[in-house]
C-alpha positions as CSV (number, residue, x, y, z in Angstrom):
1,M,-10.7,4.0,-19.5
2,R,-8.9,3.7,-16.2
3,L,-5.8,1.8,-15.4
4,W,-5.3,1.7,-11.7
5,H,-1.8,2.2,-10.3
6,I,-0.1,-1.2,-10.1
7,D,0.3,-0.9,-6.3
8,L,-3.5,-0.6,-5.8
9,I,-4.4,-3.8,-7.7
10,A,-4.4,-5.9,-4.6
11,Y,-6.9,-3.5,-2.9
12,L,-9.4,-3.1,-5.8
13,P,-12.9,-4.4,-5.0
14,K,-14.1,-7.3,-7.2
15,G,-16.1,-5.1,-9.6
16,Q,-13.1,-2.8,-10.3
17,L,-10.7,-5.7,-10.7
18,L,-12.9,-7.5,-13.1
19,S,-13.5,-4.3,-15.0
20,Q,-9.8,-3.8,-15.2
21,W,-9.5,-7.2,-16.9
22,R,-12.2,-6.3,-19.4
23,E,-10.5,-3.0,-20.2
24,L,-7.1,-4.7,-20.7
25,N,-8.7,-7.2,-23.1
26,S,-10.2,-4.3,-25.0
27,I,-6.7,-2.7,-25.3
28,F,-5.2,-6.0,-26.6
29,A,-8.0,-6.3,-29.2
30,K,-7.5,-2.7,-30.1
31,E,-11.2,-2.4,-30.3
32,D,-11.3,0.9,-28.6
33,Q,-9.6,3.5,-30.8
34,H,-10.6,6.3,-28.5
35,I,-8.9,9.5,-27.5
36,L,-8.8,8.3,-23.8
37,I,-6.8,5.2,-24.5
38,N,-4.9,5.8,-27.7
39,Y,-1.9,7.0,-25.7
40,I,-1.5,3.5,-24.2
41,Y,-0.2,2.2,-27.6
42,E,2.8,4.7,-27.4
43,Y,4.3,3.0,-24.3
44,P,6.4,-0.2,-24.4
45,K,4.3,-3.3,-24.8
46,E,6.3,-5.1,-22.2
47,D,5.0,-2.6,-19.5
48,L,1.4,-3.4,-20.3
49,Y,2.2,-7.1,-20.4
50,L,3.7,-7.0,-16.9
51,Y,0.8,-4.9,-15.6
52,T,-1.6,-7.5,-17.0
53,E,0.3,-10.3,-15.4
54,K,-0.1,-8.5,-12.1
55,V,-3.9,-8.2,-12.6
56,M,-4.1,-11.9,-13.6
57,A,-2.1,-13.0,-10.5
58,E,-4.5,-11.0,-8.3
59,M,-7.5,-12.6,-10.0
60,K,-6.1,-16.1,-9.5
61,K,-5.2,-15.3,-5.9
62,R,-8.9,-14.5,-5.3
63,G,-10.0,-17.6,-7.0
64,Y,-11.6,-15.9,-10.1
65,Q,-11.8,-17.9,-13.3
66,I,-9.9,-16.4,-16.2
67,R,-11.7,-17.7,-19.2
68,T,-9.6,-16.2,-22.0
69,Y,-6.4,-14.3,-22.4
70,E,-5.3,-15.2,-25.9
71,K,-5.6,-11.6,-27.0
72,K,-2.8,-10.8,-24.5
73,E,-0.5,-13.1,-26.3
74,S,-0.9,-11.1,-29.5
75,L,0.5,-8.1,-27.7
76,L,4.2,-9.2,-27.9
């Protein structure tokens, strides 16, 4: 699991940006109860929400279709 620094999102290649989206959705679904990401649930949910908004904005800017993000809504 890798969450890139928020300032690097705009510079991520397509593969890494799309992978970031998949990883975020996995966190929202809490499907990956793994030692490498369990720490993420200890931080404020609002921080993760804002980070996700930044990823989504970059995807939209590049013209990528975002098929689903309903799991994100369950975060708050």
